[in-house]
Kinemage of the C-alpha trace (Angstrom):
@kinemage 1
@onewidth
@group {chain A} dominant
@subgroup {mainchain}
@vectorlist {calphas} color= white
{ca met a 1} P 0.249 -0.074 0.452
{ca arg a 2} L 3.019 2.372 0.482
{ca phe a 3} L 3.401 2.476 -3.172
{ca ala a 4} L -0.266 3.467 -4.248
{ca asn a 5} L 0.781 7.289 -4.623
{ca ile a 6} L 3.226 6.303 -7.527
{ca arg a 7} L 1.779 6.465 -10.137
{ca pro a 8} L 0.501 10.067 -9.676
{ca phe a 9} L 4.375 11.205 -9.219
{ca leu a 10} L 5.900 9.227 -12.269
{ca leu a 11} L 3.089 11.302 -14.086
{ca gly a 12} L 4.264 14.283 -12.975
{ca val a 13} L 7.480 13.149 -14.062
{ca ala a 14} L 6.859 12.605 -17.178
{ca ile a 15} L 4.676 15.646 -17.964
{ca val a 16} L 7.711 17.891 -16.729
{ca cys a 17} L 9.912 15.577 -19.023
{ca gly a 18} L 7.853 15.929 -21.879
{ca leu a 19} L 7.688 19.627 -20.644
{ca met a 20} L 11.678 19.851 -20.515
{ca leu a 21} L 11.954 18.302 -24.071
{ca gly a 22} L 8.937 20.261 -26.117
{ca gln a 23} L 11.074 23.991 -25.018
{ca ala a 24} L 14.271 22.344 -25.593
{ca ala a 25} L 12.087 21.273 -29.675
{ca asp a 26} L 10.936 25.186 -29.576
{ca ala a 27} L 15.039 26.884 -28.804
{ca arg a 28} L 15.528 25.479 -31.890
{ca asn a 29} L 15.772 28.836 -34.775
{ca leu a 30} L 14.125 26.717 -37.340
{ca gln a 31} L 14.146 27.950 -41.134
{ca thr a 32} L 12.786 27.014 -43.826
{ca ala a 33} L 14.998 27.189 -47.070
{ca ile a 34} L 13.364 25.794 -50.708
{ca phe a 35} L 16.059 24.853 -53.583
{ca ala a 36} L 16.069 22.983 -56.792
{ca gly a 37} L 18.677 21.037 -57.868
{ca gly a 38} L 17.059 18.400 -60.903
{ca cys a 39} L 15.971 15.427 -59.813
{ca phe a 40} L 14.286 16.170 -55.860
{ca trp a 41} L 15.334 12.615 -54.480
{ca cys a 42} L 19.075 13.478 -55.015
{ca val a 43} L 19.040 16.843 -53.531
{ca glu a 44} L 16.628 15.957 -50.375
{ca ala a 45} L 19.658 13.193 -50.066
{ca asp a 46} L 22.555 15.311 -50.171
{ca phe a 47} L 20.925 17.668 -48.031
{ca asp a 48} L 19.906 15.157 -44.717
{ca lys a 49} L 23.620 14.574 -44.857
{ca val a 50} L 24.117 18.445 -43.672
{ca lys a 51} L 24.285 18.422 -39.420
{ca gly a 52} L 21.753 20.947 -38.664
{ca val a 53} L 19.445 19.934 -41.604
{ca val a 54} L 16.021 18.875 -39.484
{ca glu a 55} L 13.854 18.284 -41.717
{ca thr a 56} L 13.501 18.040 -45.921
{ca thr a 57} L 10.231 17.609 -48.291
{ca ser a 58} L 10.223 16.583 -51.876
{ca gly a 59} L 7.661 19.235 -53.801
{ca tyr a 60} L 7.178 21.284 -56.650
{ca thr a 61} L 6.810 25.192 -56.818
{ca gly a 62} L 7.405 28.374 -58.606
{ca gly a 63} L 4.566 27.347 -61.399
{ca thr a 64} L 1.864 28.711 -61.413
{ca val a 65} L -0.977 25.360 -60.889
{ca ala a 66} L -2.507 24.107 -57.623
{ca asn a 67} L -1.589 20.915 -56.456
{ca pro a 68} L -0.055 19.654 -59.518
{ca thr a 69} L 1.244 16.294 -60.400
{ca tyr a 70} L 4.595 14.396 -60.596
{ca lys a 71} L 3.142 13.935 -63.709
{ca gln a 72} L 1.830 17.218 -64.721
{ca val a 73} L 5.096 18.719 -63.829
{ca thr a 74} L 7.754 16.434 -65.651
{ca arg a 75} L 4.748 16.351 -68.560
{ca gly a 76} L 5.740 20.200 -68.798
{ca gly a 77} L 4.077 23.114 -69.087
{ca thr a 78} L 2.775 23.914 -65.438
{ca gly a 79} L 6.271 26.056 -64.415
{ca his a 80} L 6.803 23.879 -61.544
{ca tyr a 81} L 10.671 22.677 -60.873
{ca glu a 82} L 10.998 19.649 -59.233
{ca ala a 83} L 12.694 20.966 -55.799
{ca val a 84} L 13.090 20.016 -51.471
{ca lys a 85} L 11.868 22.294 -49.342
{ca ile a 86} L 14.580 22.388 -45.984
{ca val a 87} L 14.015 23.141 -42.277
{ca tyr a 88} L 16.921 24.020 -40.791
{ca asp a 89} L 18.278 24.849 -37.383
{ca ala a 90} L 20.288 28.022 -37.924
{ca asp a 91} L 22.202 27.719 -35.011
{ca gln a 92} L 23.631 24.955 -35.905
{ca val a 93} L 24.331 25.660 -39.971
{ca ser a 94} L 23.885 28.810 -41.675
{ca tyr a 95} L 21.648 29.580 -44.800
{ca glu a 96} L 25.362 30.560 -46.342
{ca thr a 97} L 26.727 27.516 -45.536
{ca leu a 98} L 23.326 25.378 -47.588
{ca leu a 99} L 24.180 27.933 -50.067
{ca asn a 100} L 27.423 26.303 -51.042
{ca val a 101} L 26.089 23.096 -50.576
{ca phe a 102} L 23.755 24.020 -53.209
{ca trp a 103} L 26.245 25.455 -55.299
{ca thr a 104} L 28.386 22.483 -55.611
{ca ser a 105} L 25.937 19.717 -55.836
{ca val a 106} L 24.825 21.263 -59.037
{ca asp a 107} L 25.986 21.926 -61.950
{ca pro a 108} L 24.303 26.039 -62.314
{ca thr a 109} L 26.027 26.686 -66.124
{ca asp a 110} L 23.076 23.878 -67.277
{ca ala a 111} L 20.286 25.560 -67.898
{ca gly a 112} L 18.114 22.776 -69.838
{ca gly a 113} L 18.086 20.331 -67.089
{ca gln a 114} L 20.422 18.519 -65.004
{ca phe a 115} L 22.582 16.008 -65.703
{ca cys a 116} L 20.580 13.164 -67.748
{ca asp a 117} L 17.272 15.087 -66.233
{ca arg a 118} L 15.992 17.368 -69.340
{ca gly a 119} L 13.055 19.109 -69.522
{ca glu a 120} L 11.860 22.337 -67.297
{ca ser a 121} L 10.904 20.548 -63.803
{ca tyr a 122} L 15.026 19.867 -63.553
{ca arg a 123} L 16.352 23.143 -63.683
{ca thr a 124} L 18.115 24.437 -60.765
{ca ala a 125} L 16.593 27.783 -59.102
{ca ile a 126} L 17.105 29.507 -55.256
{ca phe a 127} L 13.443 30.032 -53.678
{ca ala a 128} L 14.672 32.452 -50.692
{ca thr a 129} L 12.152 32.908 -48.028
{ca thr a 130} L 12.864 36.188 -46.835
{ca gln a 131} L 15.249 39.811 -47.645
{ca ala a 132} L 18.182 38.018 -46.124
{ca gln a 133} L 18.256 34.837 -47.745
{ca ala a 134} L 17.559 36.754 -51.243
{ca asp a 135} L 20.597 38.698 -50.688
{ca ala a 136} L 22.609 36.038 -48.981
{ca ala a 137} L 21.801 33.652 -52.394
{ca leu a 138} L 22.669 36.866 -54.968
{ca ala a 139} L 26.273 37.905 -53.602
{ca ser a 140} L 26.962 33.716 -53.353
{ca lys a 141} L 25.463 33.313 -56.916
{ca ala a 142} L 28.392 36.535 -57.809
{ca ala a 143} L 31.012 34.910 -55.980
{ca leu a 144} L 31.364 32.433 -58.751
{ca lys a 145} L 31.712 34.383 -61.516
{ca gly a 146} L 34.120 33.434 -63.904
{ca arg a 147} L 34.516 30.425 -61.168
{ca leu a 148} L 32.742 27.674 -63.785
{ca pro a 149} L 33.470 27.205 -67.642
{ca gly a 150} L 30.424 28.978 -68.461
{ca pro a 151} L 27.710 31.628 -66.935
{ca ile a 152} L 25.428 30.885 -64.043
{ca val a 153} L 21.761 30.598 -64.934
{ca thr a 154} L 20.240 29.480 -62.028
{ca pro a 155} L 17.571 31.979 -61.437
{ca ile a 156} L 17.080 33.485 -57.473
{ca ala a 157} L 13.675 34.327 -56.655
{ca ala a 158} L 11.596 35.275 -54.200
{ca ala a 159} L 9.658 31.861 -52.844
{ca lys a 160} L 6.087 31.000 -53.718
{ca thr a 161} L 3.811 28.452 -52.527
{ca phe a 162} L 5.832 25.234 -52.378
{ca tyr a 163} L 3.406 22.100 -52.422
{ca pro a 164} L 4.638 18.647 -50.574
{ca ala a 165} L 5.042 15.443 -54.100
{ca glu a 166} L 3.130 12.983 -53.703
{ca ala a 167} L 3.923 9.945 -50.527
{ca tyr a 168} L 6.053 7.845 -53.085
{ca his a 169} L 8.586 10.332 -53.410
{ca gln a 170} L 9.755 11.063 -50.131
{ca asn a 171} L 12.798 9.904 -48.704
{ca tyr a 172} L 13.081 7.643 -51.609
{ca tyr a 173} L 16.902 7.860 -51.549
{ca arg a 174} L 16.713 5.126 -48.335
{ca ser a 175} L 13.236 3.803 -48.213
{ca gln a 176} L 13.095 -0.170 -48.274
{ca asp a 177} L 9.532 -0.321 -50.067
{ca lys a 178} L 10.217 -2.322 -53.145
{ca val a 179} L 9.400 -0.726 -56.792
{ca leu a 180} L 9.745 -3.000 -60.063
{ca thr a 181} L 12.671 -2.290 -62.226
{ca arg a 182} L 14.275 -4.031 -65.225
{ca phe a 183} L 16.557 -5.981 -62.591
{ca gly a 184} L 12.669 -6.892 -61.007
{ca tyr a 185} L 12.253 -6.083 -57.436
{ca val a 186} L 14.077 -3.682 -55.213
{ca thr a 187} L 13.937 -1.699 -53.114
{ca lys a 188} L 13.537 1.812 -53.777
{ca ala a 189} L 17.147 2.597 -51.867
{ca lys a 190} L 19.162 0.044 -54.408
{ca ala a 191} L 16.904 1.941 -57.727
{ca tyr a 192} L 17.676 4.997 -56.462
{ca lys a 193} L 21.678 4.739 -56.057
{ca gly a 194} L 21.751 3.039 -59.937
{ca tyr a 195} L 19.469 5.835 -60.861
{ca arg a 196} L 22.138 8.266 -59.526
{ca asp a 197} L 25.166 6.216 -60.741
{ca ala a 198} L 23.482 6.132 -64.502
{ca cys a 199} L 22.636 9.667 -64.786
{ca gly a 200} L 26.090 11.093 -64.514
{ca arg a 201} L 25.471 13.373 -61.636
{ca asp a 202} L 27.857 13.207 -59.232
{ca ala a 203} L 30.739 12.202 -62.014
{ca arg a 204} L 29.894 16.118 -63.155
{ca val a 205} L 29.843 17.274 -60.365
{ca lys a 206} L 32.893 16.225 -59.409
{ca ala a 207} L 34.487 16.974 -62.745
{ca leu a 208} L 32.599 20.432 -62.669
{ca trp a 209} L 33.743 21.906 -58.668
{ca gly a 210} L 36.761 19.260 -58.344
{ca ala a 211} L 38.214 19.280 -54.465
{ca asp a 212} L 34.811 21.682 -53.620
{ca ala a 213} L 32.363 19.469 -55.286
{ca phe a 214} L 30.151 19.038 -51.834
{ca val a 215} L 29.821 14.713 -52.752
{ca asn a 216} L 34.082 14.906 -52.809
{ca arg a 217} L 34.182 16.825 -48.974
{ca leu a 218} L 31.200 13.540 -47.758
{ca gly a 219} L 33.992 11.463 -48.966
{ca ser a 220} L 32.275 10.163 -51.753
């Protein structure tokens, strides 16, 4: 009987701990960045490796069609880009660092798409969510002048409505769900790796950026 009152005590401890954890989470300086860098599976995979990035979401933005589907965007005519919305803790990683990761993981001299993926939805772009982001993006673009064999064609624009892509596309690069390929059923993660290698993304980025390529800094 002497333990009869322990449940209220434990409940109180749990509530206090929950409040403390909630306050710690709320204390983070969470901000949002949006980048279009070709296939959103790849962009998501790259930014998820950055310390301070809390969450990434693949989606569509920049166009005129509300609630677009993957098929609509890929077919063209919507004006939308495949893009990734990044929630990050600005106390752990700066927007300038995210800009550097973006530039050095794409080919910003290609106006027709990225790597093997061609068409308007695969173009690069930076969508600034604040004026400070726009200023930083413009400064980072200007700093690249003359560094690459061609002009930087990546536009910098104010962020528009971001439409999350279908659930099928989220975290594709690490999903263990199986999909049918010409090699039979494989996990999405395996299919993604085969696609990325075949598309020549990392090879082109390494050739373009050399030691500064983001993939090289990861030791890949």
